[in-house]
N, C-alpha and C positions, 0 to 999 in steps of 0.2 A: 670339141673332141676330134681327134684325128680319125680318118676313115679306117685306119688299120688297128685301131684300139676301141674296145667296147667294155664298158663297165656297167654292172647292175647290182643294185643293193638288194640283199635278201636277208631273211631271218630264219634261224634254224627251228624247224617244226619238231614237235615231240616224236613223230614217227620216223625221223632220220637218225634217232639215237641208237646206240648199241646197249648191251646189258650193263656196262659201266657208266652210262649216261653221258657219253661223248658221241659226236657224229661218227657213224660207222664209216669206215674208210671207203667203201664203194660209193657212197653218196657224193664224195668229192667229184667223181665223174659226172654225175647229174649236174652239179653246180658249174663245172666246166662247160657242159653242153648247153646250159641256159645262156652262158656268155658267148659261146661259139655261134649259136643260132641268131643271137642278137647282133653279133658282128656281120654275119651274112645279111641279115635284114637291114641293117644300117647302110650296107653297101648296095641295097636294092636287089639282092640276089634271094630268090625263092628256089631252094634246091629241089623241092618237089615238082614245081612248074618246070624248072629247067630239065628235069628227068623226063617229064611228060613230052616235052618239045624235042629233045635231042637224044633221049635214052642213055644219058650219062649218069652214072652213080658215083658217089665219092665216099667209099667205105673207109673206115678208120683202118690203117694199116699198122700203126705203132702208137703206143702210149707209155708214158712214164709219169710217176708222181712221187714227190718228196714230201712227206708229212713232217711238219715242223713243230706245231703247236695245235692243241685240240680246241675244236669248237663245241660249245655247250648249248643246251636248250635255251631258246629265246635270244641268243646272241645275234646281233646284226653284223653282217659282213658284206664286202664287195667281192664279187667275182669278175675277174678282169681276163679278157681274151685279147691277145695281140698277134696278129699275123705277121710271120717273119719270112715267109717263102711262099710263092704261088706260081712257080714255073713249071717244075717237073713234078712236084707234089705240093700239097697245101700243108704248111707246118704252122701250128698255132702254140704259143706259150700262154700259160694260165697262172693266175695268182688268186688265191683266196686270202683276203686282208680282213682281220677282225676290226670293226669299225671303232669301237671305244678306245682302243690303245695302238691302233695301226699295226699290229703284229701280223707278219705274213704267216699264216697257219699252214699253207700248202702251196707248192709250186708244181706245175705239170707241163707236159708237152704232148701234143697229138699231131699225128701225121695222117693225112688223107691222100688217097691216089684216085685217079680218074679210070673208070671202068665202063667200057661200051657194052650195053646190053642189046640183044639177048646172048651175044657171043661171049660175054664175059671177058672181053679183050682188055688187057691192061694197057692203058695209054700212057706214053712217056712224056706227055705235055698236058698241063692244065689248059682247057679251052680259053680262048681269048676273052670271052664274055665273063668268066670268072676272074681271070688274072687282072684285067685292066681296072675295075673298080678299086682294087687294092694297091694299084700302082706298080704292077709287075708285067 
């Protein structure tokens, strides 16, 4: 697997459903985040330790999601994160793929910026220690 792509297999739990018995739309962000942090971990990046050492945070500045097909209770799926940019901001694309028929259920994109604490200063470059493991 490439260092800029991470996939994890998950199964829809009952508590992620809405009243019509499909995955509630907000839970897709949780699935995206599981893949997001798996991608960072795969690259050897612990964002919490990085913050403790450097005082840099990487808040989400923008998200978008396209819902295509519904996931239901017990269905297995792949949550995939792909890093597409890490110079000025970190940009990741996401896909939720139902396992049994390979249908793409949702697509998303998330953007993160670098912020220096405690000044809350927006940085216009992602630190080298974060960029390099992803090839940027």
